[in-house]
Structure formats: C-alpha cells, structure tokens
GUDREN-972473 format. One record per atom (N, C-alpha, C, O): atom name; residue in one letter; x, y, z. Coordinates in nm, 3 decimals. Example, Ala and Ser with C-alpha at 12.3 -4.5 7.8 and 13.67 -1.06 7.14 Angstrom:
% GUDREN-972473
SITE,N,a,1.319,-0.569,0.780
SITE,CA,a,1.230,-0.450,0.780
SITE,C,a,1.320,-0.330,0.780
SITE,O,a,1.424,-0.332,0.846
SITE,N,s,1.285,-0.225,0.708
SITE,CA,s,1.367,-0.106,0.714
SITE,C,s,1.290,0.003,0.787
SITE,O,s,1.341,0.114,0.804
This chain:
% GUDREN-972473
SITE,N,x,10.133,10.129,11.480
SITE,CA,x,10.083,9.999,11.442
SITE,C,x,10.145,9.976,11.292
SITE,O,x,10.106,10.047,11.200
SITE,N,x,10.236,9.880,11.273
SITE,CA,x,10.289,9.854,11.130
SITE,C,x,10.183,9.825,11.042
SITE,O,x,10.081,9.770,11.083
SITE,N,x,10.200,9.860,10.918
SITE,CA,x,10.127,9.831,10.808
SITE,C,x,10.183,9.727,10.730
SITE,O,x,10.300,9.734,10.693
SITE,N,x,10.106,9.625,10.699
SITE,CA,x,10.163,9.511,10.596
SITE,C,x,10.085,9.511,10.480
SITE,O,x,9.964,9.527,10.485
SITE,N,x,10.157,9.492,10.362
SITE,CA,x,10.093,9.466,10.230
SITE,C,x,10.012,9.349,10.231
SITE,O,x,10.051,9.247,10.288
SITE,N,x,9.903,9.355,10.174
SITE,CA,x,9.808,9.230,10.152
SITE,C,x,9.772,9.225,10.010
SITE,O,x,9.773,9.327,9.941
SITE,N,x,9.735,9.099,9.961
SITE,CA,x,9.701,9.083,9.823
SITE,C,x,9.546,9.065,9.824
SITE,O,x,9.482,8.987,9.895
SITE,N,x,9.495,9.155,9.731
SITE,CA,x,9.350,9.162,9.714
SITE,C,x,9.323,9.169,9.572
SITE,O,x,9.399,9.230,9.497
SITE,N,x,9.208,9.105,9.526
SITE,CA,x,9.168,9.105,9.392
SITE,C,x,9.115,9.237,9.343
SITE,O,x,9.015,9.283,9.399
SITE,N,x,9.170,9.299,9.248
SITE,CA,x,9.131,9.439,9.206
SITE,C,x,8.978,9.436,9.164
SITE,O,x,8.907,9.530,9.201
SITE,N,x,8.925,9.337,9.092
SITE,CA,x,8.789,9.340,9.050
SITE,C,x,8.702,9.330,9.171
SITE,O,x,8.599,9.398,9.173
SITE,N,x,8.733,9.250,9.278
SITE,CA,x,8.645,9.247,9.391
SITE,C,x,8.646,9.369,9.460
SITE,O,x,8.538,9.415,9.499
SITE,N,x,8.765,9.436,9.483
SITE,CA,x,8.773,9.565,9.542
SITE,C,x,8.689,9.676,9.464
SITE,O,x,8.622,9.759,9.526
SITE,N,x,8.696,9.675,9.343
SITE,CA,x,8.623,9.784,9.264
SITE,C,x,8.486,9.758,9.280
SITE,O,x,8.411,9.853,9.302
SITE,N,x,8.436,9.629,9.271
SITE,CA,x,8.292,9.594,9.283
SITE,C,x,8.241,9.638,9.411
SITE,O,x,8.139,9.706,9.415
SITE,N,x,8.312,9.601,9.529
SITE,CA,x,8.265,9.643,9.659
SITE,C,x,8.270,9.792,9.672
SITE,O,x,8.180,9.859,9.724
SITE,N,x,8.381,9.840,9.623
SITE,CA,x,8.388,9.997,9.633
SITE,C,x,8.277,10.070,9.575
SITE,O,x,8.222,10.162,9.634
SITE,N,x,8.243,10.029,9.455
SITE,CA,x,8.127,10.086,9.394
SITE,C,x,7.981,10.062,9.476
SITE,O,x,7.895,10.149,9.488
SITE,N,x,7.974,9.949,9.519
SITE,CA,x,7.845,9.921,9.602
SITE,C,x,7.858,9.997,9.732
SITE,O,x,7.754,10.049,9.773
SITE,N,x,7.964,10.012,9.800
SITE,CA,x,7.975,10.081,9.920
SITE,C,x,7.952,10.232,9.896
SITE,O,x,7.880,10.295,9.973
SITE,N,x,8.005,10.284,9.802
SITE,CA,x,7.985,10.418,9.756
SITE,C,x,7.831,10.459,9.734
SITE,O,x,7.778,10.558,9.785
SITE,N,x,7.768,10.368,9.652
SITE,CA,x,7.624,10.392,9.632
SITE,C,x,7.548,10.376,9.766
SITE,O,x,7.459,10.456,9.797
SITE,N,x,7.583,10.274,9.845
SITE,CA,x,7.517,10.261,9.968
SITE,C,x,7.529,10.391,10.060
SITE,O,x,7.434,10.437,10.124
SITE,N,x,7.650,10.441,10.059
SITE,CA,x,7.673,10.565,10.135
SITE,C,x,7.597,10.678,10.089
SITE,O,x,7.541,10.752,10.170
SITE,N,x,7.591,10.702,9.948
SITE,CA,x,7.513,10.806,9.898
SITE,C,x,7.360,10.790,9.923
SITE,O,x,7.288,10.884,9.957
SITE,N,x,7.317,10.669,9.903
SITE,CA,x,7.166,10.632,9.941
SITE,C,x,7.143,10.668,10.080
SITE,O,x,7.049,10.741,10.113
SITE,N,x,7.231,10.614,10.170
SITE,CA,x,7.200,10.646,10.313
SITE,C,x,7.201,10.790,10.344
SITE,O,x,7.119,10.839,10.421
SITE,N,x,7.299,10.863,10.282
SITE,CA,x,7.300,11.008,10.309
SITE,C,x,7.171,11.078,10.264
SITE,O,x,7.119,11.166,10.332
SITE,N,x,7.126,11.040,10.157
SITE,CA,x,7.002,11.103,10.096
SITE,C,x,6.888,11.067,10.187
SITE,O,x,6.816,11.158,10.228
SITE,N,x,6.865,10.940,10.224
SITE,CA,x,6.749,10.896,10.312
SITE,C,x,6.753,10.960,10.449
SITE,O,x,6.653,11.011,10.501
SITE,N,x,6.875,10.955,10.507
SITE,CA,x,6.891,11.012,10.638
SITE,C,x,6.867,11.184,10.635
SITE,O,x,6.799,11.248,10.714
SITE,N,x,6.937,11.231,10.531
SITE,CA,x,6.915,11.385,10.520
SITE,C,x,6.762,11.419,10.501
SITE,O,x,6.706,11.510,10.561
SITE,N,x,6.703,11.336,10.412
SITE,CA,x,6.554,11.368,10.391
SITE,C,x,6.465,11.343,10.525
SITE,O,x,6.372,11.419,10.552
SITE,N,x,6.500,11.237,10.602
SITE,CA,x,6.429,11.219,10.711
SITE,C,x,6.458,11.321,10.818
SITE,O,x,6.363,11.370,10.879
SITE,N,x,6.572,11.356,10.842
SITE,CA,x,6.603,11.465,10.937
SITE,C,x,6.557,11.588,10.889
SITE,O,x,6.515,11.661,10.978
SITE,N,x,6.552,11.640,10.764
SITE,CA,x,6.490,11.759,10.723
SITE,C,x,6.344,11.761,10.744
SITE,O,x,6.286,11.860,10.786
SITE,N,x,6.283,11.644,10.712
SITE,CA,x,6.130,11.642,10.742
SITE,C,x,6.098,11.648,10.887
SITE,O,x,6.002,11.713,10.928
SITE,N,x,6.179,11.582,10.966
SITE,CA,x,6.148,11.587,11.115
SITE,C,x,6.165,11.737,11.172
SITE,O,x,6.086,11.785,11.253
SITE,N,x,6.272,11.802,11.123
SITE,CA,x,6.297,11.929,11.173
SITE,C,x,6.199,12.035,11.109
SITE,O,x,6.158,12.128,11.177
SITE,N,x,6.166,12.021,10.991
SITE,CA,x,6.064,12.104,10.933
SITE,C,x,5.924,12.082,11.008
SITE,O,x,5.852,12.178,11.033
SITE,N,x,5.891,11.962,11.042
SITE,CA,x,5.760,11.939,11.107
SITE,C,x,5.767,11.990,11.248
SITE,O,x,5.667,12.040,11.298
SITE,N,x,5.884,11.978,11.317
SITE,CA,x,5.897,12.023,11.460
SITE,C,x,5.918,12.172,11.465
SITE,O,x,5.858,12.233,11.553
SITE,N,x,5.990,12.236,11.386
SITE,CA,x,6.029,12.369,11.404
SITE,C,x,5.964,12.477,11.302
SITE,O,x,5.994,12.596,11.314
SITE,N,x,5.875,12.434,11.204
SITE,CA,x,5.799,12.524,11.122
SITE,C,x,5.908,12.578,11.011
SITE,O,x,5.904,12.698,10.983
SITE,N,x,5.997,12.502,10.953
SITE,CA,x,6.054,12.543,10.833
SITE,C,x,6.165,12.630,10.845
SITE,O,x,6.188,12.683,10.953
SITE,N,x,6.244,12.653,10.736
SITE,CA,x,6.350,12.748,10.733
SITE,C,x,6.476,12.682,10.659
SITE,O,x,6.498,12.561,10.670
SITE,N,x,6.550,12.760,10.590
SITE,CA,x,6.668,12.708,10.522
SITE,C,x,6.779,12.652,10.614
SITE,O,x,6.842,12.554,10.573
SITE,N,x,6.809,12.705,10.734
SITE,CA,x,6.904,12.652,10.823
SITE,C,x,6.865,12.528,10.880
SITE,O,x,6.952,12.451,10.921
SITE,N,x,6.729,12.497,10.887
SITE,CA,x,6.686,12.364,10.933
SITE,C,x,6.711,12.261,10.825
SITE,O,x,6.742,12.147,10.861
SITE,N,x,6.701,12.290,10.694
SITE,CA,x,6.750,12.206,10.585
SITE,C,x,6.884,12.173,10.601
SITE,O,x,6.917,12.054,10.596
SITE,N,x,6.982,12.274,10.621
SITE,CA,x,7.114,12.248,10.637
SITE,C,x,7.151,12.159,10.759
SITE,O,x,7.242,12.076,10.758
SITE,N,x,7.071,12.185,10.863
SITE,CA,x,7.101,12.102,10.985
SITE,C,x,7.058,11.970,10.956
SITE,O,x,7.127,11.877,10.999
SITE,N,x,6.946,11.942,10.886
SITE,CA,x,6.912,11.814,10.850
SITE,C,x,6.997,11.734,10.770
SITE,O,x,7.006,11.613,10.790
SITE,N,x,7.065,11.799,10.672
SITE,CA,x,7.163,11.737,10.600
SITE,C,x,7.286,11.712,10.675
SITE,O,x,7.350,11.609,10.655
SITE,N,x,7.324,11.802,10.761
SITE,CA,x,7.439,11.765,10.841
SITE,C,x,7.411,11.658,10.938
SITE,O,x,7.503,11.580,10.962
SITE,N,x,7.300,11.643,10.996
SITE,CA,x,7.264,11.531,11.079
SITE,C,x,7.254,11.395,11.002
SITE,O,x,7.287,11.287,11.051
SITE,N,x,7.206,11.412,10.881
SITE,CA,x,7.212,11.289,10.782
SITE,C,x,7.351,11.247,10.760
SITE,O,x,7.377,11.127,10.758
SITE,N,x,7.445,11.337,10.742
SITE,CA,x,7.586,11.304,10.711
SITE,C,x,7.656,11.248,10.832
SITE,O,x,7.752,11.172,10.816
SITE,N,x,7.613,11.285,10.961
SITE,CA,x,7.672,11.236,11.086
SITE,C,x,7.613,11.092,11.111
SITE,O,x,7.683,11.001,11.154
SITE,N,x,7.484,11.078,11.081
SITE,CA,x,7.431,10.943,11.094
SITE,C,x,7.482,10.841,10.996
SITE,O,x,7.493,10.724,11.033
SITE,N,x,7.515,10.880,10.864
SITE,CA,x,7.570,10.805,10.762
SITE,C,x,7.714,10.764,10.823
SITE,O,x,7.749,10.646,10.820
SITE,N,x,7.790,10.859,10.873
SITE,CA,x,7.930,10.832,10.914
SITE,C,x,7.929,10.739,11.031
SITE,O,x,8.016,10.653,11.042
SITE,N,x,7.830,10.756,11.123
SITE,CA,x,7.823,10.657,11.223
SITE,C,x,7.795,10.507,11.193
SITE,O,x,7.849,10.414,11.252
SITE,N,x,7.703,10.496,11.091
SITE,CA,x,7.667,10.367,11.041
SITE,C,x,7.803,10.306,10.981
SITE,O,x,7.846,10.198,11.020
SITE,N,x,7.860,10.374,10.896
SITE,CA,x,7.978,10.332,10.832
SITE,C,x,8.105,10.308,10.934
SITE,O,x,8.192,10.227,10.904
SITE,N,x,8.109,10.375,11.042
SITE,CA,x,8.205,10.358,11.143
SITE,C,x,8.180,10.219,11.209
SITE,O,x,8.277,10.148,11.235
SITE,N,x,8.066,10.182,11.235
SITE,CA,x,8.025,10.069,11.292
SITE,C,x,8.054,9.950,11.187
SITE,O,x,8.110,9.846,11.223
SITE,N,x,8.016,9.970,11.069
SITE,CA,x,8.034,9.854,10.972
SITE,C,x,8.177,9.844,10.912
SITE,O,x,8.209,9.749,10.841
SITE,N,x,8.256,9.939,10.941
SITE,CA,x,8.395,9.929,10.892
SITE,C,x,8.469,9.812,10.921
SITE,O,x,8.552,9.769,10.841
SITE,N,x,8.445,9.757,11.036
SITE,CA,x,8.528,9.639,11.090
SITE,C,x,8.463,9.504,11.040
SITE,O,x,8.520,9.399,11.071
SITE,N,x,8.356,9.500,10.969
SITE,CA,x,8.297,9.369,10.926
SITE,C,x,8.391,9.305,10.822
SITE,O,x,8.454,9.377,10.744
SITE,N,x,8.401,9.189,10.819
SITE,CA,x,8.481,9.108,10.714
SITE,C,x,8.447,9.130,10.576
SITE,O,x,8.538,9.116,10.494
SITE,N,x,8.338,9.160,10.536
SITE,CA,x,8.301,9.198,10.399
SITE,C,x,8.353,9.332,10.358
SITE,O,x,8.349,9.364,10.239
SITE,N,x,8.405,9.416,10.456
SITE,CA,x,8.465,9.539,10.411
SITE,C,x,8.624,9.530,10.415
SITE,O,x,8.689,9.634,10.422
SITE,N,x,8.679,9.420,10.412
SITE,CA,x,8.828,9.400,10.427
SITE,C,x,8.900,9.469,10.305
SITE,O,x,8.998,9.542,10.323
SITE,N,x,8.851,9.444,10.184
SITE,CA,x,8.935,9.514,10.077
SITE,C,x,8.932,9.667,10.084
SITE,O,x,9.035,9.733,10.069
SITE,N,x,8.808,9.725,10.109
SITE,CA,x,8.796,9.864,10.125
SITE,C,x,8.870,9.931,10.233
SITE,O,x,8.930,10.038,10.219
SITE,N,x,8.862,9.857,10.350
SITE,CA,x,8.936,9.899,10.471
SITE,C,x,9.081,9.900,10.441
SITE,O,x,9.150,9.997,10.473
SITE,N,x,9.130,9.795,10.380
SITE,CA,x,9.270,9.780,10.345
SITE,C,x,9.315,9.916,10.249
SITE,O,x,9.418,9.981,10.269
SITE,N,x,9.230,9.940,10.156
SITE,CA,x,9.272,10.055,10.060
SITE,C,x,9.264,10.185,10.133
SITE,O,x,9.350,10.271,10.111
SITE,N,x,9.165,10.206,10.223
SITE,CA,x,9.165,10.323,10.314
SITE,C,x,9.291,10.338,10.394
SITE,O,x,9.352,10.445,10.401
SITE,N,x,9.330,10.221,10.458
SITE,CA,x,9.453,10.233,10.534
SITE,C,x,9.576,10.248,10.441
SITE,O,x,9.666,10.322,10.479
SITE,N,x,9.585,10.191,10.334
SITE,CA,x,9.693,10.221,10.227
SITE,C,x,9.697,10.374,10.194
SITE,O,x,9.804,10.434,10.197
SITE,N,x,9.594,10.429,10.166
SITE,CA,x,9.584,10.556,10.115
SITE,C,x,9.632,10.656,10.236
SITE,O,x,9.702,10.755,10.219
SITE,N,x,9.583,10.611,10.357
SITE,CA,x,9.625,10.701,10.474
SITE,C,x,9.782,10.692,10.483
SITE,O,x,9.847,10.795,10.502
SITE,N,x,9.841,10.573,10.469
SITE,CA,x,9.981,10.572,10.489
SITE,C,x,10.053,10.633,10.386
SITE,O,x,10.152,10.701,10.411
SITE,N,x,10.007,10.612,10.258
SITE,CA,x,10.066,10.690,10.142
SITE,C,x,10.061,10.835,10.144
SITE,O,x,10.153,10.902,10.098
SITE,N,x,9.948,10.889,10.200
SITE,CA,x,9.933,11.036,10.217
SITE,C,x,10.036,11.079,10.332
SITE,O,x,10.110,11.176,10.316
SITE,N,x,10.036,11.011,10.435
SITE,CA,x,10.139,11.050,10.547
SITE,C,x,10.282,11.047,10.485
SITE,O,x,10.353,11.147,10.498
SITE,N,x,10.325,10.945,10.424
SITE,CA,x,10.463,10.929,10.366
SITE,C,x,10.483,11.044,10.272
SITE,O,x,10.593,11.099,10.272
SITE,N,x,10.378,11.091,10.182
SITE,CA,x,10.414,11.178,10.079
SITE,C,x,10.450,11.322,10.148
SITE,O,x,10.520,11.403,10.086
SITE,N,x,10.402,11.351,10.276
SITE,CA,x,10.440,11.466,10.344
SITE,C,x,10.596,11.471,10.372
SITE,O,x,10.655,11.577,10.392
SITE,N,x,10.653,11.356,10.371
SITE,CA,x,10.791,11.334,10.408
SITE,C,x,10.883,11.319,10.283
SITE,O,x,11.005,11.310,10.294
SITE,N,x,10.825,11.316,10.174
SITE,CA,x,10.905,11.286,10.052
SITE,C,x,11.025,11.363,10.035
SITE,O,x,11.126,11.297,10.010
SITE,N,x,11.039,11.502,10.045
SITE,CA,x,11.162,11.570,10.028
SITE,C,x,11.266,11.520,10.129
SITE,O,x,11.381,11.500,10.091
SITE,N,x,11.232,11.502,10.254
SITE,CA,x,11.325,11.454,10.355
SITE,C,x,11.372,11.315,10.327
SITE,O,x,11.489,11.283,10.345
SITE,N,x,11.276,11.228,10.280
SITE,CA,x,11.319,11.101,10.242
SITE,C,x,11.407,11.091,10.120
SITE,O,x,11.491,11.001,10.112
SITE,N,x,11.392,11.172,10.034
SITE,CA,x,11.477,11.179,9.906
SITE,C,x,11.611,11.231,9.947
SITE,O,x,11.711,11.181,9.896
SITE,N,x,11.623,11.325,10.034
SITE,CA,x,11.758,11.359,10.094
SITE,C,x,11.823,11.253,10.173
SITE,O,x,11.943,11.228,10.162
SITE,N,x,11.743,11.190,10.252
SITE,CA,x,11.803,11.076,10.331
SITE,C,x,11.849,10.961,10.234
SITE,O,x,11.950,10.897,10.263
SITE,N,x,11.780,10.933,10.122
SITE,CA,x,11.823,10.835,10.032
SITE,C,x,11.955,10.869,9.966
SITE,O,x,12.044,10.787,9.941
SITE,N,x,11.959,11.009,9.941
SITE,CA,x,12.079,11.048,9.875
SITE,C,x,12.205,11.043,9.973
SITE,O,x,12.321,11.045,9.930
SITE,N,x,12.174,11.037,10.099
SITE,CA,x,12.285,11.035,10.199
SITE,C,x,12.308,10.889,10.246
SITE,O,x,12.383,10.863,10.339
SITE,N,x,12.241,10.798,10.178
SITE,CA,x,12.265,10.656,10.215
SITE,C,x,12.180,10.602,10.330
SITE,O,x,12.216,10.498,10.384
SITE,N,x,12.080,10.659,10.369
SITE,CA,x,11.997,10.614,10.485
SITE,C,x,11.909,10.504,10.443
SITE,O,x,11.821,10.525,10.359
SITE,N,x,11.928,10.378,10.499
SITE,CA,x,11.857,10.272,10.467
SITE,C,x,11.708,10.283,10.514
SITE,O,x,11.618,10.229,10.451
SITE,N,x,11.685,10.357,10.628
SITE,CA,x,11.537,10.372,10.655
SITE,C,x,11.467,10.457,10.552
SITE,O,x,11.350,10.433,10.522
SITE,N,x,11.533,10.551,10.499
SITE,CA,x,11.470,10.642,10.401
SITE,C,x,11.430,10.548,10.261
SITE,O,x,11.326,10.551,10.196
SITE,N,x,11.540,10.472,10.242
SITE,CA,x,11.519,10.369,10.128
SITE,C,x,11.402,10.283,10.139
SITE,O,x,11.323,10.262,10.047
SITE,N,x,11.395,10.231,10.265
SITE,CA,x,11.272,10.135,10.291
SITE,C,x,11.144,10.211,10.280
SITE,O,x,11.047,10.158,10.225
SITE,N,x,11.138,10.328,10.329
SITE,CA,x,11.004,10.404,10.328
SITE,C,x,10.973,10.446,10.194
SITE,O,x,10.856,10.438,10.157
SITE,N,x,11.071,10.494,10.108
SITE,CA,x,11.045,10.519,9.966
SITE,C,x,11.006,10.395,9.889
SITE,O,x,10.921,10.403,9.801
SITE,N,x,11.066,10.282,9.919
SITE,CA,x,11.026,10.159,9.854
SITE,C,x,10.881,10.132,9.891
SITE,O,x,10.802,10.097,9.804
SITE,N,x,10.844,10.146,10.014
SITE,CA,x,10.701,10.123,10.047
SITE,C,x,10.615,10.225,9.977
SITE,O,x,10.504,10.191,9.934
SITE,N,x,10.658,10.344,9.962
SITE,CA,x,10.576,10.446,9.892
SITE,C,x,10.553,10.406,9.740
SITE,O,x,10.442,10.412,9.687
SITE,N,x,10.662,10.367,9.679
SITE,CA,x,10.650,10.337,9.530
SITE,C,x,10.565,10.199,9.518
SITE,O,x,10.482,10.186,9.428
SITE,N,x,10.590,10.098,9.614
SITE,CA,x,10.504,9.966,9.602
SITE,C,x,10.369,10.008,9.634
SITE,O,x,10.275,9.963,9.569
SITE,N,x,10.351,10.091,9.731
SITE,CA,x,10.208,10.111,9.763
SITE,C,x,10.131,10.189,9.647
SITE,O,x,10.015,10.159,9.620
SITE,N,x,10.199,10.287,9.581
SITE,CA,x,10.148,10.358,9.471
SITE,C,x,10.110,10.266,9.357
SITE,O,x,10.005,10.278,9.293
SITE,N,x,10.204,10.170,9.334
SITE,CA,x,10.178,10.075,9.228
SITE,C,x,10.048,9.984,9.262
SITE,O,x,9.958,9.960,9.182
SITE,N,x,10.056,9.940,9.386
SITE,CA,x,9.937,9.860,9.429
SITE,C,x,9.809,9.927,9.418
SITE,O,x,9.713,9.873,9.361
SITE,N,x,9.805,10.046,9.471
SITE,CA,x,9.697,10.135,9.465
SITE,C,x,9.639,10.152,9.311
SITE,O,x,9.520,10.142,9.284
SITE,N,x,9.729,10.174,9.230
SITE,CA,x,9.691,10.196,9.078
SITE,C,x,9.635,10.064,9.028
SITE,O,x,9.537,10.064,8.953
SITE,N,x,9.692,9.955,9.064
SITE,CA,x,9.651,9.821,9.020
SITE,C,x,9.506,9.800,9.075
SITE,O,x,9.415,9.764,9.001
SITE,N,x,9.491,9.821,9.192
SITE,CA,x,9.350,9.803,9.265
SITE,C,x,9.243,9.895,9.201
SITE,O,x,9.126,9.859,9.188
SITE,N,x,9.288,10.011,9.165
SITE,CA,x,9.194,10.098,9.103
SITE,C,x,9.173,10.086,8.954
SITE,O,x,9.086,10.152,8.896
SITE,N,x,9.257,9.996,8.890
SITE,CA,x,9.254,9.983,8.745
SITE,C,x,9.319,10.071,8.667
SITE,O,x,9.282,10.083,8.550
SITE,N,x,9.413,10.139,8.712
SITE,CA,x,9.489,10.245,8.638
SITE,C,x,9.628,10.202,8.626
SITE,O,x,9.669,10.110,8.696
SITE,N,x,9.712,10.266,8.535
SITE,CA,x,9.847,10.252,8.533
SITE,C,x,9.930,10.380,8.578
SITE,O,x,9.879,10.491,8.585
SITE,N,x,10.056,10.356,8.605
SITE,CA,x,10.141,10.468,8.640
SITE,C,x,10.224,10.519,8.541
SITE,O,x,10.314,10.599,8.566
SITE,N,x,10.190,10.468,8.406
SITE,CA,x,10.282,10.510,8.286
SITE,C,x,10.272,10.647,8.262
SITE,O,x,10.363,10.694,8.194
SITE,N,x,10.181,10.727,8.303
SITE,CA,x,10.171,10.865,8.285
SITE,C,x,10.253,10.962,8.373
SITE,O,x,10.250,11.083,8.349
SITE,N,x,10.322,10.913,8.468
SITE,CA,x,10.409,10.985,8.549
SITE,C,x,10.554,10.937,8.543
SITE,O,x,10.599,10.851,8.619
SITE,N,x,10.626,11.002,8.446
SITE,CA,x,10.755,10.948,8.423
SITE,C,x,10.864,10.984,8.540
SITE,O,x,10.964,10.915,8.560
SITE,N,x,10.831,11.099,8.612
SITE,CA,x,10.923,11.128,8.728
SITE,C,x,10.901,11.016,8.838
SITE,O,x,10.996,10.965,8.898
SITE,N,x,10.771,10.984,8.860
SITE,CA,x,10.760,10.877,8.963
SITE,C,x,10.817,10.744,8.925
SITE,O,x,10.871,10.674,9.011
SITE,N,x,10.807,10.704,8.799
SITE,CA,x,10.863,10.576,8.747
SITE,C,x,11.017,10.596,8.765
SITE,O,x,11.079,10.505,8.821
SITE,N,x,11.080,10.703,8.725
SITE,CA,x,11.221,10.723,8.732
SITE,C,x,11.277,10.701,8.871
SITE,O,x,11.381,10.637,8.891
SITE,N,x,11.196,10.763,8.976
SITE,CA,x,11.246,10.757,9.109
SITE,C,x,11.228,10.614,9.157
SITE,O,x,11.309,10.563,9.235
SITE,N,x,11.124,10.550,9.111
SITE,CA,x,11.097,10.415,9.145
SITE,C,x,11.220,10.315,9.113
SITE,O,x,11.261,10.230,9.192
SITE,N,x,11.267,10.337,8.991
SITE,CA,x,11.386,10.257,8.950
SITE,C,x,11.503,10.291,9.019
SITE,O,x,11.585,10.203,9.043
SITE,N,x,11.524,10.426,9.059
SITE,CA,x,11.649,10.469,9.137
SITE,C,x,11.632,10.390,9.267
SITE,O,x,11.729,10.329,9.310
SITE,N,x,11.518,10.387,9.332
SITE,CA,x,11.507,10.315,9.469
SITE,C,x,11.533,10.172,9.448
SITE,O,x,11.602,10.108,9.528
SITE,N,x,11.474,10.112,9.332
SITE,CA,x,11.505,9.968,9.321
SITE,C,x,11.655,9.938,9.309
SITE,O,x,11.708,9.847,9.372
SITE,N,x,11.726,10.020,9.223
SITE,CA,x,11.872,10.010,9.203
SITE,C,x,11.964,10.026,9.328
SITE,O,x,12.066,9.958,9.348
SITE,N,x,11.914,10.127,9.414
SITE,CA,x,11.981,10.159,9.531
SITE,C,x,11.960,10.036,9.640
SITE,O,x,12.055,10.000,9.709
SITE,N,x,11.843,9.981,9.651
SITE,CA,x,11.828,9.863,9.730
SITE,C,x,11.898,9.747,9.676
SITE,O,x,11.952,9.674,9.759
SITE,N,x,11.908,9.716,9.545
SITE,CA,x,11.986,9.604,9.501
SITE,C,x,12.126,9.623,9.522
SITE,O,x,12.196,9.527,9.552
SITE,N,x,12.175,9.745,9.508
SITE,CA,x,12.321,9.791,9.534
SITE,C,x,12.365,9.755,9.671
SITE,O,x,12.477,9.711,9.693
SITE,N,x,12.267,9.777,9.772
SITE,CA,x,12.295,9.752,9.915
SITE,C,x,12.262,9.615,9.946
SITE,O,x,12.283,9.582,10.062
SITE,N,x,12.214,9.527,9.866
SITE,CA,x,12.196,9.385,9.891
SITE,C,x,12.062,9.375,9.963
SITE,O,x,12.042,9.278,10.036
SITE,N,x,11.977,9.462,9.950
SITE,CA,x,11.841,9.471,10.017
SITE,C,x,11.738,9.407,9.908
SITE,O,x,11.761,9.421,9.788
SITE,N,x,11.636,9.344,9.949
SITE,CA,x,11.535,9.300,9.850
SITE,C,x,11.453,9.427,9.799
SITE,O,x,11.430,9.530,9.862
SITE,N,x,11.416,9.395,9.670
SITE,CA,x,11.358,9.523,9.603
SITE,C,x,11.223,9.558,9.673
SITE,O,x,11.188,9.676,9.682
SITE,N,x,11.147,9.454,9.721
SITE,CA,x,11.011,9.470,9.777
SITE,C,x,11.024,9.480,9.933
SITE,O,x,11.108,9.414,9.994
SITE,N,x,10.944,9.557,9.988
SITE,CA,x,10.924,9.563,10.128
SITE,C,x,10.804,9.492,10.173
SITE,O,x,10.712,9.480,10.092
SITE,N,x,10.791,9.444,10.294
SITE,CA,x,10.664,9.402,10.339
SITE,C,x,10.561,9.483,10.392
SITE,O,x,10.447,9.441,10.407
SITE,N,x,10.596,9.597,10.419
SITE,CA,x,10.503,9.702,10.470
SITE,C,x,10.575,9.826,10.522
SITE,O,x,10.685,9.857,10.476
SITE,N,x,10.511,9.899,10.624
SITE,CA,x,10.562,10.029,10.671
SITE,C,x,10.541,10.025,10.817
SITE,O,x,10.433,9.996,10.869
SITE,N,x,10.652,10.055,10.881
SITE,CA,x,10.626,10.097,11.034
SITE,C,x,10.630,10.245,11.044
SITE,O,x,10.734,10.304,11.013
SITE,N,x,10.519,10.311,11.087
SITE,CA,x,10.496,10.452,11.077
SITE,C,x,10.600,10.521,11.173
SITE,O,x,10.622,10.641,11.159
SITE,N,x,10.661,10.451,11.267
SITE,CA,x,10.757,10.505,11.350
SITE,C,x,10.884,10.548,11.269
SITE,O,x,10.953,10.643,11.306
SITE,N,x,10.911,10.476,11.159
SITE,CA,x,11.034,10.510,11.080
SITE,C,x,11.022,10.646,11.027
SITE,O,x,11.127,10.696,10.986
SITE,N,x,10.908,10.722,11.018
SITE,CA,x,10.899,10.844,10.973
SITE,C,x,10.943,10.948,11.071
SITE,O,x,10.978,11.059,11.032
SITE,N,x,10.941,10.912,11.210
SITE,CA,x,10.986,11.004,11.317
SITE,C,x,11.135,11.052,11.306
SITE,O,x,11.172,11.154,11.363
SITE,N,x,11.216,10.976,11.231
SITE,CA,x,11.361,11.020,11.202
SITE,C,x,11.371,11.130,11.094
SITE,O,x,11.480,11.176,11.061
SITE,N,x,11.267,11.168,11.046
SITE,CA,x,11.268,11.254,10.921
SITE,C,x,11.173,11.383,10.953
SITE,O,x,11.075,11.373,11.027
SITE,N,x,11.208,11.494,10.897
SITE,CA,x,11.139,11.621,10.915
SITE,C,x,11.037,11.620,10.800
SITE,O,x,11.066,11.583,10.686
SITE,N,x,10.918,11.664,10.836
SITE,CA,x,10.812,11.669,10.739
SITE,C,x,10.828,11.785,10.651
SITE,O,x,10.853,11.895,10.701
SITE,N,x,10.815,11.769,10.517
SITE,CA,x,10.817,11.887,10.428
SITE,C,x,10.941,11.897,10.354
SITE,O,x,10.958,11.990,10.275
C-alpha cells in the first residue's frame, strides 16, 4: 500500500502525542493494578501473579489503542507511526539504495529522496532539527542534485513499498 506524505501541524501532533502517551501510561497503570488485584484475590498472592497482572494490563492497553487507532482524532499520531515504520524499513536498505544511486538507478534515487524528505518531516513534527548530522545532510544534498540533474522534481509524493523489492536488504 503506497504511503503518501501529508501536511500536519507540528504543535497539534506534539500536543496529541503527549496526551496519548499519558493516556496509555495511565491505562497501563490502572489495568495492571486491576489485574494484579484480581489475580491476588483469586489465587492467594505471589510474585508471578504480579507479573502476569502487569502483562494482562499491557495486553488490555494495547487492545484499547488498537481499537482507537482508526479514530479521526488520532490522524496525526497514526500518520507519524506509519511514517516511522516506512523510514525504519527503508533504513534497512540504505547500503543497497546508495549503491543503486551511484549506478544511476532512478528507483533508488526516489526511495532515498523519500527517506530524506521523511526524516526532515519527522524532525519538524518532533520539534527537532537535522543540523547535527552532517553526513545525513550531505547525502540529502547529493540526492537533490542527482534528481535535478536527471530532470526529476526534488521532492517525492510518497513511497511505494514494492520499490524496495528490487534491492537487497543490508
């Protein structure tokens, strides 16, 4: 399923991200305590029952967020989760993509453009800058120059994960 870049307000994302993180932590604590208390009352105590109660709390919290993930108010957070997933997947192919770019492969160039564009957007959404990674910035400029040289637009619209099938991971 192709991934398309979207525009989201960084402040809205950060606010919702903080709220959702706190809600998840709160739910985990509440569910964990409830399951620990129920197991302690039913089976007469023990360390492993505490561990089981916390694990059940984690499962319950995960199930709640799996259901809520598709809600419209989760759009920014869901988008960033997907972006991180795709960036993580592409990062496993970076050596092969760099070799492909050196050989003049347009697909490698497009995927590398996606990677650098996605990293920049992720940094912006998180309120960070990429100024501290000179190697990444240098490669980003090389990719931009190579795309300009081939008459391709500097920015890509997204990523088709099937483009990675042509490259070997690692």
